[in-house]
C-alpha positions in Angstrom: -95.2 -200.3 -62.6 -96.6 -203.7 -61.6 -95.3 -207.3 -61.6 -98.3 -209.5 -62.4 -97.7 -213.1 -61.3 -100.0 -215.9 -62.6 -99.7 -219.7 -62.1 -101.2 -221.8 -64.9 -101.7 -225.4 -65.8 -103.3 -225.8 -69.2 -106.7 -224.0 -69.7 -105.7 -222.4 -73.0 -109.1 -220.9 -73.8 -109.4 -219.2 -70.4 -105.7 -218.1 -70.6 -106.4 -216.2 -73.9 -109.5 -214.5 -72.5 -107.5 -213.5 -69.4 -104.7 -212.0 -71.4 -107.1 -210.2 -73.7 -108.8 -208.3 -70.9 -105.5 -207.8 -69.0 -104.0 -206.1 -72.0 -107.1 -204.0 -72.6 -107.9 -202.9 -69.1 -104.5 -202.6 -67.2 -103.6 -199.0 -66.8 -100.0 -199.1 -65.5 -96.9 -200.5 -67.2 -96.5 -204.1 -66.1 -94.5 -207.2 -66.6 -96.4 -210.5 -66.9 -94.7 -213.4 -65.1 -96.3 -216.8 -65.8 -95.4 -219.8 -63.6 -96.3 -222.6 -66.0 -96.9 -225.9 -64.2 -96.1 -228.3 -67.1 -98.9 -227.3 -69.4 -99.5 -229.6 -72.3 -102.2 -227.8 -74.3 -100.1 -225.0 -75.8 -100.5 -222.6 -72.9 -96.7 -222.3 -72.3 -96.0 -221.6 -75.9 -98.9 -219.1 -76.0 -97.6 -217.0 -73.1 -94.1 -217.0 -74.6 -95.5 -215.7 -77.9 -97.0 -212.7 -76.2 -93.7 -211.8 -74.5 -94.5 -212.9 -71.0 -91.7 -214.1 -68.7 -92.4 -217.8 -68.4 -91.0 -219.9 -65.5 -91.1 -223.5 -66.7 -91.9 -226.0 -64.0 -91.7 -229.7 -64.9 -94.6 -230.6 -62.5 -97.8 -229.0 -61.2 -97.0 -227.1 -57.9 -99.3 -225.5 -55.3 -100.4 -221.9 -55.4 -98.1 -220.4 -52.7 -95.0 -222.2 -54.1 -95.7 -220.7 -57.5 -96.3 -217.2 -56.2 -93.0 -217.2 -54.4 -91.3 -218.3 -57.6 -92.9 -215.2 -59.3 -91.8 -212.9 -56.5 -88.2 -214.0 -56.9 -88.4 -213.1 -60.6 -90.2 -209.8 -60.3 -88.7 -206.5 -61.1 -91.2 -204.1 -59.5 -92.4 -203.2 -56.0 -96.1 -203.8 -56.6 -97.2 -207.4 -57.0 -100.5 -208.5 -58.5 -101.1 -212.2 -57.8 -103.9 -213.1 -60.2 -105.7 -216.3 -61.1 -105.7 -217.1 -64.8 -109.5 -217.8 -64.7 -110.5 -214.2 -64.1 -111.6 -211.2 -66.1 -110.1 -207.9 -64.8 -112.1 -204.7 -64.5 -111.3 -201.6 -66.5 -108.3 -199.9 -64.9 -108.5 -202.5 -62.1 -104.9 -201.7 -61.1 -105.1 -197.9 -61.0 -108.4 -198.0 -59.0 -107.1 -200.6 -56.5 -103.9 -198.6 -55.9 -105.9 -195.4 -55.5 -108.0 -197.1 -52.8 -104.9 -198.5 -51.1 -103.2 -195.1 -51.0 -106.4 -193.5 -49.7 -106.6 -195.9 -46.8 -102.9 -196.6 -46.1 -103.1 -200.2 -47.3 -100.2 -202.4 -48.4 -102.4 -205.4 -49.3 -105.8 -205.3 -51.0 -108.1 -207.2 -53.3 -111.0 -206.2 -55.6 -114.5 -207.2 -54.9 -116.0 -210.2 -56.7 -118.6 -213.0 -56.6 -117.1 -214.5 -53.5 -116.8 -211.2 -51.6 -119.0 -208.1 -52.3 -120.0 -205.2 -50.1 -122.3 -207.2 -47.8 -123.0 -210.8 -47.1 -126.4 -210.3 -48.7 -124.9 -208.9 -51.9 -122.3 -211.7 -52.0 -125.1 -214.3 -51.6 -127.1 -212.7 -54.5 -124.1 -212.7 -56.8 -123.1 -216.2 -55.9 -126.7 -217.5 -56.5 -126.8 -215.8 -59.9 -123.4 -217.2 -61.0 -124.4 -220.7 -59.8 -127.5 -220.6 -61.9 -125.5 -219.7 -65.0 -122.9 -222.4 -64.2 -125.7 -225.0 -63.9 -127.1 -224.1 -67.3 -123.9 -223.3 -69.3 -121.0 -224.3 -67.1 -120.9 -228.0 -67.9 -120.2 -227.3 -71.6 -118.1 -224.2 -71.0 -114.9 -225.3 -72.7 -114.3 -222.7 -75.4 -114.1 -219.0 -76.1 -117.8 -218.6 -77.0 -119.3 -220.3 -74.0 -117.0 -218.6 -71.5 -117.9 -215.2 -73.0 -121.6 -216.1 -73.0 -121.5 -216.8 -69.3 -120.0 -213.4 -68.5 -122.6 -211.7 -70.7 -125.4 -213.5 -68.9 -123.9 -212.6 -65.6 -123.2 -208.9 -66.0 -124.7 -207.7 -69.3 -122.2 -205.0 -70.3 -119.0 -205.6 -68.4 -117.7 -202.1 -68.7 -121.0 -200.5 -67.7 -121.3 -202.9 -64.7 -117.9 -201.9 -63.4 -118.5 -198.2 -64.1 -121.7 -198.3 -62.0 -119.8 -200.0 -59.2 -117.1 -197.4 -59.2 -119.6 -194.6 -59.2 -121.3 -196.2 -56.2 -118.3 -197.2 -54.1 -115.3 -195.2 -55.4 -112.3 -195.9 -53.2 -114.4 -197.4 -50.3 -112.9 -200.5 -48.7 -114.0 -203.1 -46.2 -111.8 -205.5 -44.2 -111.6 -208.9 -45.9 -110.2 -210.4 -49.1 -110.8 -212.1 -52.4 -108.3 -214.8 -53.1 -108.2 -214.7 -56.9 -106.7 -211.2 -57.2 -104.3 -210.0 -54.5 -102.4 -206.7 -54.8 -99.4 -206.4 -52.5 -96.6 -203.9 -52.1 -93.1 -205.2 -51.5 -93.1 -203.4 -48.2 -95.9 -205.8 -47.0 -93.7 -208.8 -47.7 -91.0 -207.3 -45.6 -93.5 -207.3 -42.7 -95.6 -210.5 -43.1 -93.2 -212.6 -45.2 -93.5 -214.6 -48.4 -96.5 -216.9 -49.1 -96.4 -219.8 -46.7 -95.7 -222.7 -49.0 -97.3 -225.2 -46.7 -100.8 -223.6 -47.0 -102.9 -224.1 -50.1 -105.6 -221.9 -48.6 -103.0 -219.1 -49.0 -105.5 -216.2 -49.1 -106.9 -217.1 -45.7 -103.4 -217.5 -44.3 -102.3 -214.1 -45.7 -105.2 -212.4 -44.2 -104.6 -213.9 -40.8 -100.9 -213.1 -40.9 -101.6 -209.5 -41.8 -104.3 -209.3 -39.1 -101.9 -210.8 -36.5 -99.2 -208.3 -37.5 -101.7 -205.5 -37.2 -102.7 -206.5 -33.7 -99.2 -207.1 -32.5 -97.2 -204.4 -34.2 -99.7 -201.9 -35.7 -97.4 -201.2 -38.7 -99.6 -202.7 -41.4 -103.4 -202.9 -41.9 -105.0 -206.3 -42.6 -106.1 -207.1 -46.1 -109.1 -205.1 -47.4 -111.4 -205.3 -50.3 -111.6 -202.3 -52.7 -115.4 -202.2 -53.3 -115.2 -200.0 -56.4 -113.3 -202.6 -58.4 -114.8 -205.9 -59.4 -112.9 -208.8 -61.1 -114.9 -211.7 -62.4 -113.8 -215.2 -61.4 -114.9 -218.3 -63.2 -114.5 -220.2 -59.9 -112.9 -223.4 -60.9 -115.2 -223.8 -63.9 -113.1 -226.6 -65.5 -113.0 -228.6 -62.3 -116.8 -228.3 -62.2 -117.1 -230.1 -65.6 -118.0 -233.7 -65.7 -115.1 -236.1 -65.1 -112.7 -233.4 -64.0 -110.5 -234.2 -61.0 -108.8 -231.9 -58.5 -105.1 -231.4 -59.3 -102.4 -233.4 -57.5 -99.5 -231.1 -56.6 -95.9 -232.1 -56.8 -95.4 -230.6 -53.3 -98.5 -232.1 -51.8 -96.5 -233.8 -49.0 -95.5 -230.4 -47.7 -99.1 -229.0 -47.5 -100.9 -228.7 -44.2 -104.3 -227.3 -43.3 -105.1 -224.0 -41.8 -106.2 -225.8 -38.6 -102.8 -227.4 -38.4 -101.1 -223.9 -38.4 -103.7 -221.8 -36.6 -105.4 -222.9 -33.4 -109.1 -222.5 -32.9 -108.6 -219.6 -30.6 -106.2 -217.8 -33.0 -108.7 -218.2 -35.9 -111.5 -216.9 -33.7 -109.6 -213.8 -32.7 -108.1 -213.1 -36.1 -111.3 -213.6 -38.1 -113.7 -211.8 -35.8 -113.8 -208.6 -38.0 -114.7 -210.5 -41.2 -118.3 -210.4 -42.5 -120.3 -213.5 -41.7 
């Protein structure tokens, strides 16, 4: 059983596509915990209507702050921290957990546009998605255009993922994909909750897991399960004309990675990541 934790702020069309594929493709029993950051477009009401547990914030808070809210509300011992602007793979949860068990992992992510099996494969995927965004992305504001982009990117989504799983199975590589993080509760006991000062929370989590691995050896760093591929729209709404980056209610508390981790620490901890 899995606790799926998702922070949202508006984006109703994307939210509905996310839930559709989550319901269709999730294998295990799950609870859906939505941390709603004062949505005004009906997203909060939509998530309530499908039976999700909705944490109602009165302002828009940063990613790590919201994930910790979700953890405190979660019932289960496996957490899936998912972005709302993704499409999950068929049986994404089952396949990632199988890969984690096969390699003794407590934290893992799927592959995706931002992190594939090799730097060359990642570059190819990113180039293809960028071309689609340049053509369709500026008008992608509704169900039809979002689905069109996925169709142009992958063709048949289920077949694309089936072929990846046939090729990679439970293979993993060290690294991470920030939009979909699967973590066992035992990992939190070792590396702690999300650091609410760090908006680049995926990088911070990787470095904390790597540091714990080097110093104590009781946990492996975050790995990518190559046989599972979640699609990420990659801030598509912020890429539209006139869109502005969010201003978080806790912005005064946020520091950069460089303020937390020295140059030498980053060099040592990131040395095993693909270029």
